[in-house]
N, CA, C and O atoms as a Maestro MAE file, in Angstrom:
{
 s_m_m2io_version
 :::
 2.0.0
}

f_m_ct {
 s_m_title
 :::
 protein
 m_atom[356] {
  # First column is atom index #
  i_m_mmod_type
  r_m_x_coord
  r_m_y_coord
  r_m_z_coord
  i_m_residue_number
  s_m_chain_name
  s_m_pdb_residue_name
  s_m_pdb_atom_name
  i_m_atomic_number
  :::
  1 25 115.350 112.959 137.408 1 A "MET " " N  " 7
  2 3 116.682 113.527 137.503 1 A "MET " " CA " 6
  3 2 117.687 112.372 137.558 1 A "MET " " C  " 6
  4 15 117.475 111.393 138.273 1 A "MET " " O  " 8
  5 25 118.755 112.491 136.815 2 A "ILE " " N  " 7
  6 3 119.789 111.458 136.743 2 A "ILE " " CA " 6
  7 2 120.676 111.457 137.979 2 A "ILE " " C  " 6
  8 15 120.970 110.393 138.522 2 A "ILE " " O  " 8
  9 25 121.106 112.620 138.428 3 A "GLY " " N  " 7
  10 3 122.017 112.633 139.565 3 A "GLY " " CA " 6
  11 2 122.281 114.018 140.097 3 A "GLY " " C  " 6
  12 15 121.811 115.020 139.557 3 A "GLY " " O  " 8
  13 25 123.030 114.049 141.151 4 A "GLN " " N  " 7
  14 3 123.405 115.306 141.774 4 A "GLN " " CA " 6
  15 2 124.905 115.311 141.977 4 A "GLN " " C  " 6
  16 15 125.491 114.298 142.359 4 A "GLN " " O  " 8
  17 25 125.519 116.437 141.725 5 A "ARG " " N  " 7
  18 3 126.959 116.605 141.909 5 A "ARG " " CA " 6
  19 2 127.201 117.849 142.747 5 A "ARG " " C  " 6
  20 15 126.484 118.843 142.635 5 A "ARG " " O  " 8
  21 25 128.224 117.773 143.588 6 A "ARG " " N  " 7
  22 3 128.628 118.940 144.382 6 A "ARG " " CA " 6
  23 2 130.043 119.315 144.007 6 A "ARG " " C  " 6
  24 15 130.907 118.459 143.813 6 A "ARG " " O  " 8
  25 25 130.257 120.599 143.910 7 A "CYS " " N  " 7
  26 3 131.581 121.135 143.620 7 A "CYS " " CA " 6
  27 2 131.998 121.921 144.857 7 A "CYS " " C  " 6
  28 15 131.370 122.923 145.199 7 A "CYS " " O  " 8
  29 25 133.053 121.471 145.526 8 A "ILE " " N  " 7
  30 3 133.460 122.083 146.786 8 A "ILE " " CA " 6
  31 2 134.763 122.837 146.602 8 A "ILE " " C  " 6
  32 15 135.775 122.264 146.197 8 A "ILE " " O  " 8
  33 25 134.728 124.127 146.903 9 A "SER " " N  " 7
  34 3 135.908 124.970 147.021 9 A "SER " " CA " 6
  35 2 136.827 124.962 145.804 9 A "SER " " C  " 6
  36 15 137.991 124.570 145.891 9 A "SER " " O  " 8
  37 25 136.294 125.394 144.686 10 A "VAL " " N  " 7
  38 3 137.101 125.526 143.475 10 A "VAL " " CA " 6
  39 2 137.742 126.905 143.468 10 A "VAL " " C  " 6
  40 15 137.090 127.901 143.782 10 A "VAL " " O  " 8
  41 25 139.004 126.960 143.115 11 A "THR " " N  " 7
  42 3 139.660 128.253 142.951 11 A "THR " " CA " 6
  43 2 139.929 128.458 141.470 11 A "THR " " C  " 6
  44 15 140.327 127.529 140.767 11 A "THR " " O  " 8
  45 25 139.714 129.646 141.013 12 A "GLY " " N  " 7
  46 3 139.918 129.935 139.595 12 A "GLY " " CA " 6
  47 2 138.714 129.520 138.767 12 A "GLY " " C  " 6
  48 15 137.685 129.110 139.304 12 A "GLY " " O  " 8
  49 25 138.854 129.630 137.458 13 A "ASP " " N  " 7
  50 3 137.772 129.278 136.548 13 A "ASP " " CA " 6
  51 2 137.703 127.773 136.355 13 A "ASP " " C  " 6
  52 15 138.725 127.086 136.347 13 A "ASP " " O  " 8
  53 25 136.501 127.277 136.202 14 A "LEU " " N  " 7
  54 3 136.273 125.859 135.969 14 A "LEU " " CA " 6
  55 2 135.320 125.721 134.789 14 A "LEU " " C  " 6
  56 15 134.152 126.096 134.897 14 A "LEU " " O  " 8
  57 25 135.798 125.186 133.658 15 A "PRO " " N  " 7
  58 3 134.891 125.007 132.523 15 A "PRO " " CA " 6
  59 2 133.871 123.914 132.844 15 A "PRO " " C  " 6
  60 15 134.234 122.798 133.214 15 A "PRO " " O  " 8
  61 25 132.611 124.250 132.699 16 A "ILE " " N  " 7
  62 3 131.542 123.313 133.018 16 A "ILE " " CA " 6
  63 2 130.751 123.018 131.745 16 A "ILE " " C  " 6
  64 15 130.316 123.944 131.061 16 A "ILE " " O  " 8
  65 25 130.558 121.727 131.418 17 A "PRO " " N  " 7
  66 3 129.798 121.356 130.218 17 A "PRO " " CA " 6
  67 2 128.295 121.518 130.458 17 A "PRO " " C  " 6
  68 15 127.596 120.542 130.731 17 A "PRO " " O  " 8
  69 25 127.808 122.746 130.355 18 A "ILE " " N  " 7
  70 3 126.428 123.066 130.713 18 A "ILE " " CA " 6
  71 2 125.416 122.270 129.896 18 A "ILE " " C  " 6
  72 15 124.372 121.889 130.425 18 A "ILE " " O  " 8
  73 25 125.700 122.006 128.602 19 A "ASN " " N  " 7
  74 3 124.760 121.222 127.790 19 A "ASN " " CA " 6
  75 2 124.595 119.810 128.343 19 A "ASN " " C  " 6
  76 15 123.483 119.282 128.355 19 A "ASN " " O  " 8
  77 25 125.679 119.193 128.800 20 A "MET " " N  " 7
  78 3 125.592 117.862 129.389 20 A "MET " " CA " 6
  79 2 124.807 117.905 130.700 20 A "MET " " C  " 6
  80 15 123.984 117.028 130.961 20 A "MET " " O  " 8
  81 25 125.058 118.918 131.517 21 A "ILE " " N  " 7
  82 3 124.356 119.042 132.794 21 A "ILE " " CA " 6
  83 2 122.860 119.173 132.563 21 A "ILE " " C  " 6
  84 15 122.063 118.518 133.234 21 A "ILE " " O  " 8
  85 25 122.477 120.024 131.610 22 A "VAL " " N  " 7
  86 3 121.058 120.218 131.305 22 A "VAL " " CA " 6
  87 2 120.478 118.960 130.664 22 A "VAL " " C  " 6
  88 15 119.403 118.503 131.051 22 A "VAL " " O  " 8
  89 25 121.190 118.400 129.682 23 A "GLY " " N  " 7
  90 3 120.696 117.230 128.962 23 A "GLY " " CA " 6
  91 2 120.499 116.011 129.842 23 A "GLY " " C  " 6
  92 15 119.566 115.238 129.626 23 A "GLY " " O  " 8
  93 25 121.355 115.829 130.820 24 A "LYS " " N  " 7
  94 3 121.253 114.673 131.722 24 A "LYS " " CA " 6
  95 2 120.498 115.010 133.002 24 A "LYS " " C  " 6
  96 15 120.391 114.178 133.902 24 A "LYS " " O  " 8
  97 25 119.980 116.221 133.080 25 A "GLU " " N  " 7
  98 3 119.203 116.677 134.236 25 A "GLU " " CA " 6
  99 2 119.973 116.501 135.542 25 A "GLU " " C  " 6
  100 15 119.445 115.988 136.528 25 A "GLU " " O  " 8
  101 25 121.219 116.933 135.529 26 A "ILE " " N  " 7
  102 3 122.065 116.845 136.719 26 A "ILE " " CA " 6
  103 2 121.853 118.091 137.572 26 A "ILE " " C  " 6
  104 15 121.855 119.211 137.061 26 A "ILE " " O  " 8
  105 25 121.674 117.891 138.855 27 A "ASN " " N  " 7
  106 3 121.565 118.988 139.804 27 A "ASN " " CA " 6
  107 2 122.982 119.297 140.286 27 A "ASN " " C  " 6
  108 15 123.576 118.491 141.003 27 A "ASN " " O  " 8
  109 25 123.527 120.439 139.909 28 A "PHE " " N  " 7
  110 3 124.909 120.811 140.226 28 A "PHE " " CA " 6
  111 2 124.890 121.898 141.287 28 A "PHE " " C  " 6
  112 15 124.329 122.972 141.068 28 A "PHE " " O  " 8
  113 25 125.500 121.625 142.435 29 A "VAL " " N  " 7
  114 3 125.483 122.555 143.561 29 A "VAL " " CA " 6
  115 2 126.909 122.954 143.894 29 A "VAL " " C  " 6
  116 15 127.786 122.099 144.016 29 A "VAL " " O  " 8
  117 25 127.138 124.230 144.039 30 A "GLY " " N  " 7
  118 3 128.460 124.715 144.420 30 A "GLY " " CA " 6
  119 2 128.481 125.151 145.874 30 A "GLY " " C  " 6
  120 15 127.492 125.662 146.400 30 A "GLY " " O  " 8
  121 25 129.605 124.944 146.506 31 A "THR " " N  " 7
  122 3 129.785 125.387 147.883 31 A "THR " " CA " 6
  123 2 131.256 125.729 148.083 31 A "THR " " C  " 6
  124 15 132.113 125.302 147.309 31 A "THR " " O  " 8
  125 25 131.534 126.484 149.104 32 A "HIS " " N  " 7
  126 3 132.916 126.855 149.387 32 A "HIS " " CA " 6
  127 2 133.251 126.410 150.799 32 A "HIS " " C  " 6
  128 15 132.448 126.576 151.718 32 A "HIS " " O  " 8
  129 25 134.411 125.858 150.966 33 A "ARG " " N  " 7
  130 3 134.845 125.340 152.264 33 A "ARG " " CA " 6
  131 2 136.024 126.185 152.735 33 A "ARG " " C  " 6
  132 15 136.942 126.470 151.967 33 A "ARG " " O  " 8
  133 25 135.989 126.571 153.974 34 A "PHE " " N  " 7
  134 3 137.065 127.348 154.573 34 A "PHE " " CA " 6
  135 2 137.842 126.432 155.515 34 A "PHE " " C  " 6
  136 15 137.427 126.211 156.653 34 A "PHE " " O  " 8
  137 25 138.965 125.902 155.043 35 A "HIS " " N  " 7
  138 3 139.716 124.885 155.777 35 A "HIS " " CA " 6
  139 2 140.113 125.357 157.179 35 A "HIS " " C  " 6
  140 15 139.843 124.670 158.164 35 A "HIS " " O  " 8
  141 25 140.745 126.510 157.269 36 A "GLU " " N  " 7
  142 3 141.231 126.978 158.571 36 A "GLU " " CA " 6
  143 2 140.076 127.256 159.524 36 A "GLU " " C  " 6
  144 15 140.142 126.905 160.702 36 A "GLU " " O  " 8
  145 25 139.021 127.884 159.020 37 A "GLU " " N  " 7
  146 3 137.885 128.203 159.873 37 A "GLU " " CA " 6
  147 2 137.189 126.937 160.365 37 A "GLU " " C  " 6
  148 15 136.705 126.893 161.496 37 A "GLU " " O  " 8
  149 25 137.138 125.909 159.519 38 A "PHE " " N  " 7
  150 3 136.504 124.654 159.913 38 A "PHE " " CA " 6
  151 2 137.249 124.035 161.093 38 A "PHE " " C  " 6
  152 15 136.623 123.567 162.044 38 A "PHE " " O  " 8
  153 25 138.567 124.030 161.041 39 A "ALA " " N  " 7
  154 3 139.372 123.465 162.130 39 A "ALA " " CA " 6
  155 2 139.142 124.238 163.427 39 A "ALA " " C  " 6
  156 15 139.017 123.637 164.494 39 A "ALA " " O  " 8
  157 25 139.086 125.551 163.340 40 A "VAL " " N  " 7
  158 3 138.842 126.376 164.531 40 A "VAL " " CA " 6
  159 2 137.453 126.081 165.088 40 A "VAL " " C  " 6
  160 15 137.290 125.912 166.297 40 A "VAL " " O  " 8
  161 25 136.453 126.018 164.211 41 A "ALA " " N  " 7
  162 3 135.086 125.743 164.660 41 A "ALA " " CA " 6
  163 2 134.995 124.373 165.325 41 A "ALA " " C  " 6
  164 15 134.367 124.238 166.375 41 A "ALA " " O  " 8
  165 25 135.615 123.356 164.728 42 A "ALA " " N  " 7
  166 3 135.587 122.009 165.308 42 A "ALA " " CA " 6
  167 2 136.241 122.002 166.687 42 A "ALA " " C  " 6
  168 15 135.749 121.346 167.605 42 A "ALA " " O  " 8
  169 25 137.340 122.724 166.831 43 A "ARG " " N  " 7
  170 3 138.029 122.788 168.129 43 A "ARG " " CA " 6
  171 2 137.148 123.473 169.174 43 A "ARG " " C  " 6
  172 15 137.029 122.991 170.300 43 A "ARG " " O  " 8
  173 25 136.531 124.596 168.803 44 A "LEU " " N  " 7
  174 3 135.683 125.330 169.744 44 A "LEU " " CA " 6
  175 2 134.470 124.511 170.169 44 A "LEU " " C  " 6
  176 15 134.052 124.564 171.325 44 A "LEU " " O  " 8
  177 25 133.905 123.752 169.227 45 A "ILE " " N  " 7
  178 3 132.782 122.875 169.566 45 A "ILE " " CA " 6
  179 2 133.264 121.764 170.490 45 A "ILE " " C  " 6
  180 15 132.602 121.455 171.481 45 A "ILE " " O  " 8
  181 25 134.406 121.160 170.178 46 A "SER " " N  " 7
  182 3 134.970 120.082 170.998 46 A "SER " " CA " 6
  183 2 135.263 120.555 172.415 46 A "SER " " C  " 6
  184 15 135.058 119.816 173.378 46 A "SER " " O  " 8
  185 25 135.743 121.787 172.539 47 A "GLU " " N  " 7
  186 3 136.054 122.364 173.850 47 A "GLU " " CA " 6
  187 2 134.807 122.883 174.560 47 A "GLU " " C  " 6
  188 15 134.895 123.396 175.676 47 A "GLU " " O  " 8
  189 25 133.670 122.755 173.931 48 A "ARG " " N  " 7
  190 3 132.379 123.227 174.446 48 A "ARG " " CA " 6
  191 2 132.354 124.731 174.688 48 A "ARG " " C  " 6
  192 15 131.638 125.223 175.561 48 A "ARG " " O  " 8
  193 25 133.140 125.445 173.907 49 A "ARG " " N  " 7
  194 3 133.105 126.911 173.987 49 A "ARG " " CA " 6
  195 2 132.004 127.457 173.095 49 A "ARG " " C  " 6
  196 15 131.574 128.599 173.258 49 A "ARG " " O  " 8
  197 25 131.547 126.640 172.151 50 A "ILE " " N  " 7
  198 3 130.397 126.969 171.309 50 A "ILE " " CA " 6
  199 2 129.410 125.820 171.449 50 A "ILE " " C  " 6
  200 15 129.779 124.656 171.297 50 A "ILE " " O  " 8
  201 25 128.153 126.148 171.740 51 A "ASP " " N  " 7
  202 3 127.113 125.135 171.899 51 A "ASP " " CA " 6
  203 2 126.236 125.136 170.650 51 A "ASP " " C  " 6
  204 15 125.465 126.069 170.428 51 A "ASP " " O  " 8
  205 25 126.356 124.095 169.841 52 A "VAL " " N  " 7
  206 3 125.578 124.023 168.599 52 A "VAL " " CA " 6
  207 2 124.273 123.244 168.784 52 A "VAL " " C  " 6
  208 15 123.486 123.134 167.843 52 A "VAL " " O  " 8
  209 25 124.038 122.713 169.962 53 A "ARG " " N  " 7
  210 3 122.832 121.905 170.184 53 A "ARG " " CA " 6
  211 2 121.538 122.623 169.817 53 A "ARG " " C  " 6
  212 15 120.638 121.981 169.276 53 A "ARG " " O  " 8
  213 25 121.396 123.930 170.085 54 A "PRO " " N  " 7
  214 3 120.150 124.590 169.689 54 A "PRO " " CA " 6
  215 2 119.917 124.611 168.168 54 A "PRO " " C  " 6
  216 15 118.788 124.808 167.717 54 A "PRO " " O  " 8
  217 25 120.967 124.410 167.394 55 A "LEU " " N  " 7
  218 3 120.831 124.410 165.935 55 A "LEU " " CA " 6
  219 2 120.382 123.062 165.389 55 A "LEU " " C  " 6
  220 15 119.886 122.987 164.265 55 A "LEU " " O  " 8
  221 25 120.549 121.993 166.170 56 A "ILE " " N  " 7
  222 3 120.239 120.640 165.707 56 A "ILE " " CA " 6
  223 2 118.772 120.345 166.000 56 A "ILE " " C  " 6
  224 15 118.367 120.214 167.155 56 A "ILE " " O  " 8
  225 25 117.985 120.243 164.929 57 A "SER " " N  " 7
  226 3 116.555 119.985 165.106 57 A "SER " " CA " 6
  227 2 116.250 118.498 165.229 57 A "SER " " C  " 6
  228 15 115.262 118.118 165.858 57 A "SER " " O  " 8
  229 25 117.097 117.646 164.630 58 A "ASP " " N  " 7
  230 3 116.843 116.208 164.640 58 A "ASP " " CA " 6
  231 2 118.157 115.438 164.669 58 A "ASP " " C  " 6
  232 15 119.161 115.879 164.109 58 A "ASP " " O  " 8
  233 25 118.139 114.282 165.327 59 A "SER " " N  " 7
  234 3 119.255 113.335 165.305 59 A "SER " " CA " 6
  235 2 118.707 112.017 164.782 59 A "SER " " C  " 6
  236 15 117.718 111.496 165.298 59 A "SER " " O  " 8
  237 25 119.357 111.481 163.751 60 A "VAL " " N  " 7
  238 3 118.857 110.294 163.062 60 A "VAL " " CA " 6
  239 2 119.978 109.259 162.992 60 A "VAL " " C  " 6
  240 15 121.114 109.608 162.672 60 A "VAL " " O  " 8
  241 25 119.678 107.980 163.288 61 A "PRO " " N  " 7
  242 3 120.712 106.941 163.165 61 A "PRO " " CA " 6
  243 2 121.230 106.853 161.729 61 A "PRO " " C  " 6
  244 15 120.466 107.012 160.777 61 A "PRO " " O  " 8
  245 25 122.519 106.602 161.582 62 A "VAL " " N  " 7
  246 3 123.135 106.544 160.255 62 A "VAL " " CA " 6
  247 2 122.457 105.499 159.372 62 A "VAL " " C  " 6
  248 15 122.473 105.621 158.147 62 A "VAL " " O  " 8
  249 25 121.865 104.477 159.979 63 A "GLU " " N  " 7
  250 3 121.160 103.457 159.198 63 A "GLU " " CA " 6
  251 2 119.993 104.050 158.413 63 A "GLU " " C  " 6
  252 15 119.563 103.468 157.417 63 A "GLU " " O  " 8
  253 25 119.476 105.194 158.846 64 A "ASP " " N  " 7
  254 3 118.383 105.875 158.142 64 A "ASP " " CA " 6
  255 2 118.890 107.159 157.491 64 A "ASP " " C  " 6
  256 15 118.203 108.181 157.501 64 A "ASP " " O  " 8
  257 25 120.091 107.101 156.929 65 A "ALA " " N  " 7
  258 3 120.697 108.292 156.324 65 A "ALA " " CA " 6
  259 2 119.839 108.870 155.207 65 A "ALA " " C  " 6
  260 15 119.732 110.090 155.085 65 A "ALA " " O  " 8
  261 25 119.227 108.021 154.391 66 A "LEU " " N  " 7
  262 3 118.383 108.541 153.308 66 A "LEU " " CA " 6
  263 2 117.216 109.343 153.863 66 A "LEU " " C  " 6
  264 15 116.884 110.406 153.341 66 A "LEU " " O  " 8
  265 25 116.596 108.835 154.920 67 A "GLY " " N  " 7
  266 3 115.521 109.577 155.563 67 A "GLY " " CA " 6
  267 2 116.017 110.875 156.174 67 A "GLY " " C  " 6
  268 15 115.320 111.890 156.143 67 A "GLY " " O  " 8
  269 25 117.225 110.842 156.731 68 A "ALA " " N  " 7
  270 3 117.811 112.050 157.319 68 A "ALA " " CA " 6
  271 2 118.038 113.119 156.261 68 A "ALA " " C  " 6
  272 15 117.766 114.296 156.494 68 A "ALA " " O  " 8
  273 25 118.538 112.710 155.093 69 A "PHE " " N  " 7
  274 3 118.754 113.682 154.023 69 A "PHE " " CA " 6
  275 2 117.431 114.243 153.512 69 A "PHE " " C  " 6
  276 15 117.341 115.428 153.193 69 A "PHE " " O  " 8
  277 25 116.409 113.402 153.434 70 A "ALA " " N  " 7
  278 3 115.087 113.890 153.026 70 A "ALA " " CA " 6
  279 2 114.568 114.902 154.041 70 A "ALA " " C  " 6
  280 15 114.039 115.949 153.667 70 A "ALA " " O  " 8
  281 25 114.718 114.591 155.316 71 A "LEU " " N  " 7
  282 3 114.294 115.508 156.375 71 A "LEU " " CA " 6
  283 2 115.073 116.815 156.302 71 A "LEU " " C  " 6
  284 15 114.489 117.893 156.407 71 A "LEU " " O  " 8
  285 25 116.382 116.724 156.123 72 A "ALA " " N  " 7
  286 3 117.222 117.928 156.054 72 A "ALA " " CA " 6
  287 2 116.838 118.814 154.877 72 A "ALA " " C  " 6
  288 15 117.007 120.032 154.936 72 A "ALA " " O  " 8
  289 25 116.328 118.218 153.820 73 A "GLY " " N  " 7
  290 3 115.926 118.996 152.651 73 A "GLY " " CA " 6
  291 2 114.618 119.728 152.825 73 A "GLY " " C  " 6
  292 15 114.275 120.579 152.004 73 A "GLY " " O  " 8
  293 25 113.879 119.421 153.874 74 A "ASP " " N  " 7
  294 3 112.588 120.064 154.138 74 A "ASP " " CA " 6
  295 2 112.780 121.154 155.185 74 A "ASP " " C  " 6
  296 15 112.687 120.893 156.385 74 A "ASP " " O  " 8
  297 25 113.043 122.355 154.736 75 A "ARG " " N  " 7
  298 3 113.336 123.471 155.651 75 A "ARG " " CA " 6
  299 2 112.143 123.870 156.513 75 A "ARG " " C  " 6
  300 15 112.312 124.593 157.495 75 A "ARG " " O  " 8
  301 25 110.940 123.412 156.166 76 A "SER " " N  " 7
  302 3 109.783 123.714 157.011 76 A "SER " " CA " 6
  303 2 109.756 122.817 158.250 76 A "SER " " C  " 6
  304 15 109.045 123.113 159.211 76 A "SER " " O  " 8
  305 25 110.530 121.716 158.234 77 A "ARG " " N  " 7
  306 3 110.536 120.766 159.344 77 A "ARG " " CA " 6
  307 2 111.863 120.667 160.073 77 A "ARG " " C  " 6
  308 15 111.898 120.246 161.229 77 A "ARG " " O  " 8
  309 25 112.956 121.047 159.423 78 A "ALA " " N  " 7
  310 3 114.267 120.803 160.032 78 A "ALA " " CA " 6
  311 2 115.202 121.983 159.819 78 A "ALA " " C  " 6
  312 15 115.138 122.672 158.801 78 A "ALA " " O  " 8
  313 25 116.071 122.202 160.797 79 A "MET " " N  " 7
  314 3 117.115 123.212 160.663 79 A "MET " " CA " 6
  315 2 118.424 122.519 160.304 79 A "MET " " C  " 6
  316 15 118.942 122.700 159.203 79 A "MET " " O  " 8
  317 25 118.959 121.727 161.231 80 A "LYS " " N  " 7
  318 3 120.155 120.918 160.991 80 A "LYS " " CA " 6
  319 2 119.853 119.506 161.474 80 A "LYS " " C  " 6
  320 15 119.365 119.306 162.586 80 A "LYS " " O  " 8
  321 25 120.152 118.532 160.621 81 A "VAL " " N  " 7
  322 3 119.914 117.133 160.964 81 A "VAL " " CA " 6
  323 2 121.266 116.468 161.188 81 A "VAL " " C  " 6
  324 15 122.161 116.554 160.347 81 A "VAL " " O  " 8
  325 25 121.398 115.813 162.319 82 A "GLN " " N  " 7
  326 3 122.656 115.173 162.714 82 A "GLN " " CA " 6
  327 2 122.527 113.662 162.557 82 A "GLN " " C  " 6
  328 15 121.551 113.065 163.011 82 A "GLN " " O  " 8
  329 25 123.522 113.043 161.908 83 A "LEU " " N  " 7
  330 3 123.575 111.584 161.851 83 A "LEU " " CA " 6
  331 2 124.245 111.077 163.117 83 A "LEU " " C  " 6
  332 15 125.268 111.616 163.540 83 A "LEU " " O  " 8
  333 25 123.674 110.044 163.722 84 A "THR " " N  " 7
  334 3 124.264 109.451 164.918 84 A "THR " " CA " 6
  335 2 124.808 108.066 164.576 84 A "THR " " C  " 6
  336 15 124.289 107.379 163.697 84 A "THR " " O  " 8
  337 25 125.851 107.676 165.279 85 A "PHE " " N  " 7
  338 3 126.509 106.396 165.062 85 A "PHE " " CA " 6
  339 2 126.485 105.615 166.364 85 A "PHE " " C  " 6
  340 15 126.803 106.166 167.418 85 A "PHE " " O  " 8
  341 25 126.114 104.340 166.312 86 A "ALA " " N  " 7
  342 3 126.047 103.501 167.516 86 A "ALA " " CA " 6
  343 2 127.403 103.484 168.204 86 A "ALA " " C  " 6
  344 15 128.436 103.303 167.560 86 A "ALA " " O  " 8
  345 25 127.390 103.672 169.503 87 A "GLY " " N  " 7
  346 3 128.625 103.631 170.270 87 A "GLY " " CA " 6
  347 2 129.415 104.924 170.254 87 A "GLY " " C  " 6
  348 15 130.443 105.021 170.923 87 A "GLY " " O  " 8
  349 25 128.960 105.925 169.502 88 A "ALA " " N  " 7
  350 3 129.684 107.206 169.456 88 A "ALA " " CA " 6
  351 2 129.377 107.999 170.712 88 A "ALA " " C  " 6
  352 15 128.249 108.001 171.207 88 A "ALA " " O  " 8
  353 25 130.379 108.658 171.208 89 A "ALA " " N  " 7
  354 3 130.208 109.465 172.424 89 A "ALA " " CA " 6
  355 2 129.730 110.848 172.078 89 A "ALA " " C  " 6
  356 15 129.528 111.673 172.970 89 A "ALA " " O  " 8
  :::
 }
 m_bond[355] {
  # First column is bond index #
  i_m_from
  i_m_to
  i_m_order
  :::
  1 1 2 1
  2 2 3 1
  3 3 4 2
  4 3 5 1
  5 5 6 1
  6 6 7 1
  7 7 8 2
  8 7 9 1
  9 9 10 1
  10 10 11 1
  11 11 12 2
  12 11 13 1
  13 13 14 1
  14 14 15 1
  15 15 16 2
  16 15 17 1
  17 17 18 1
  18 18 19 1
  19 19 20 2
  20 19 21 1
  21 21 22 1
  22 22 23 1
  23 23 24 2
  24 23 25 1
  25 25 26 1
  26 26 27 1
  27 27 28 2
  28 27 29 1
  29 29 30 1
  30 30 31 1
  31 31 32 2
  32 31 33 1
  33 33 34 1
  34 34 35 1
  35 35 36 2
  36 35 37 1
  37 37 38 1
  38 38 39 1
  39 39 40 2
  40 39 41 1
  41 41 42 1
  42 42 43 1
  43 43 44 2
  44 43 45 1
  45 45 46 1
  46 46 47 1
  47 47 48 2
  48 47 49 1
  49 49 50 1
  50 50 51 1
  51 51 52 2
  52 51 53 1
  53 53 54 1
  54 54 55 1
  55 55 56 2
  56 55 57 1
  57 57 58 1
  58 58 59 1
  59 59 60 2
  60 59 61 1
  61 61 62 1
  62 62 63 1
  63 63 64 2
  64 63 65 1
  65 65 66 1
  66 66 67 1
  67 67 68 2
  68 67 69 1
  69 69 70 1
  70 70 71 1
  71 71 72 2
  72 71 73 1
  73 73 74 1
  74 74 75 1
  75 75 76 2
  76 75 77 1
  77 77 78 1
  78 78 79 1
  79 79 80 2
  80 79 81 1
  81 81 82 1
  82 82 83 1
  83 83 84 2
  84 83 85 1
  85 85 86 1
  86 86 87 1
  87 87 88 2
  88 87 89 1
  89 89 90 1
  90 90 91 1
  91 91 92 2
  92 91 93 1
  93 93 94 1
  94 94 95 1
  95 95 96 2
  96 95 97 1
  97 97 98 1
  98 98 99 1
  99 99 100 2
  100 99 101 1
  101 101 102 1
  102 102 103 1
  103 103 104 2
  104 103 105 1
  105 105 106 1
  106 106 107 1
  107 107 108 2
  108 107 109 1
  109 109 110 1
  110 110 111 1
  111 111 112 2
  112 111 113 1
  113 113 114 1
  114 114 115 1
  115 115 116 2
  116 115 117 1
  117 117 118 1
  118 118 119 1
  119 119 120 2
  120 119 121 1
  121 121 122 1
  122 122 123 1
  123 123 124 2
  124 123 125 1
  125 125 126 1
  126 126 127 1
  127 127 128 2
  128 127 129 1
  129 129 130 1
  130 130 131 1
  131 131 132 2
  132 131 133 1
  133 133 134 1
  134 134 135 1
  135 135 136 2
  136 135 137 1
  137 137 138 1
  138 138 139 1
  139 139 140 2
  140 139 141 1
  141 141 142 1
  142 142 143 1
  143 143 144 2
  144 143 145 1
  145 145 146 1
  146 146 147 1
  147 147 148 2
  148 147 149 1
  149 149 150 1
  150 150 151 1
  151 151 152 2
  152 151 153 1
  153 153 154 1
  154 154 155 1
  155 155 156 2
  156 155 157 1
  157 157 158 1
  158 158 159 1
  159 159 160 2
  160 159 161 1
  161 161 162 1
  162 162 163 1
  163 163 164 2
  164 163 165 1
  165 165 166 1
  166 166 167 1
  167 167 168 2
  168 167 169 1
  169 169 170 1
  170 170 171 1
  171 171 172 2
  172 171 173 1
  173 173 174 1
  174 174 175 1
  175 175 176 2
  176 175 177 1
  177 177 178 1
  178 178 179 1
  179 179 180 2
  180 179 181 1
  181 181 182 1
  182 182 183 1
  183 183 184 2
  184 183 185 1
  185 185 186 1
  186 186 187 1
  187 187 188 2
  188 187 189 1
  189 189 190 1
  190 190 191 1
  191 191 192 2
  192 191 193 1
  193 193 194 1
  194 194 195 1
  195 195 196 2
  196 195 197 1
  197 197 198 1
  198 198 199 1
  199 199 200 2
  200 199 201 1
  201 201 202 1
  202 202 203 1
  203 203 204 2
  204 203 205 1
  205 205 206 1
  206 206 207 1
  207 207 208 2
  208 207 209 1
  209 209 210 1
  210 210 211 1
  211 211 212 2
  212 211 213 1
  213 213 214 1
  214 214 215 1
  215 215 216 2
  216 215 217 1
  217 217 218 1
  218 218 219 1
  219 219 220 2
  220 219 221 1
  221 221 222 1
  222 222 223 1
  223 223 224 2
  224 223 225 1
  225 225 226 1
  226 226 227 1
  227 227 228 2
  228 227 229 1
  229 229 230 1
  230 230 231 1
  231 231 232 2
  232 231 233 1
  233 233 234 1
  234 234 235 1
  235 235 236 2
  236 235 237 1
  237 237 238 1
  238 238 239 1
  239 239 240 2
  240 239 241 1
  241 241 242 1
  242 242 243 1
  243 243 244 2
  244 243 245 1
  245 245 246 1
  246 246 247 1
  247 247 248 2
  248 247 249 1
  249 249 250 1
  250 250 251 1
  251 251 252 2
  252 251 253 1
  253 253 254 1
  254 254 255 1
  255 255 256 2
  256 255 257 1
  257 257 258 1
  258 258 259 1
  259 259 260 2
  260 259 261 1
  261 261 262 1
  262 262 263 1
  263 263 264 2
  264 263 265 1
  265 265 266 1
  266 266 267 1
  267 267 268 2
  268 267 269 1
  269 269 270 1
  270 270 271 1
  271 271 272 2
  272 271 273 1
  273 273 274 1
  274 274 275 1
  275 275 276 2
  276 275 277 1
  277 277 278 1
  278 278 279 1
  279 279 280 2
  280 279 281 1
  281 281 282 1
  282 282 283 1
  283 283 284 2
  284 283 285 1
  285 285 286 1
  286 286 287 1
  287 287 288 2
  288 287 289 1
  289 289 290 1
  290 290 291 1
  291 291 292 2
  292 291 293 1
  293 293 294 1
  294 294 295 1
  295 295 296 2
  296 295 297 1
  297 297 298 1
  298 298 299 1
  299 299 300 2
  300 299 301 1
  301 301 302 1
  302 302 303 1
  303 303 304 2
  304 303 305 1
  305 305 306 1
  306 306 307 1
  307 307 308 2
  308 307 309 1
  309 309 310 1
  310 310 311 1
  311 311 312 2
  312 311 313 1
  313 313 314 1
  314 314 315 1
  315 315 316 2
  316 315 317 1
  317 317 318 1
  318 318 319 1
  319 319 320 2
  320 319 321 1
  321 321 322 1
  322 322 323 1
  323 323 324 2
  324 323 325 1
  325 325 326 1
  326 326 327 1
  327 327 328 2
  328 327 329 1
  329 329 330 1
  330 330 331 1
  331 331 332 2
  332 331 333 1
  333 333 334 1
  334 334 335 1
  335 335 336 2
  336 335 337 1
  337 337 338 1
  338 338 339 1
  339 339 340 2
  340 339 341 1
  341 341 342 1
  342 342 343 1
  343 343 344 2
  344 343 345 1
  345 345 346 1
  346 346 347 1
  347 347 348 2
  348 347 349 1
  349 349 350 1
  350 350 351 1
  351 351 352 2
  352 351 353 1
  353 353 354 1
  354 354 355 1
  355 355 356 2
  :::
 }
}
């Protein structure tokens, strides 16, 4: 596979060159982001009104980010994988 691309929160139609995607074996993933809801969720987590710790199956140092992404891709072993940063509270 040549590469992976993510398309986040597109509104309206988006012409996609499907022949190029297939020909170059690109893995194209779409997702939608809810800006307002994300801010509310981040605030509630920060205020400890929502506890997400039970959802985090693994915490991995950012230096091993590639390993963390591999782990996160294995749904038989991981639910949510968190990257940790030295000195972060």
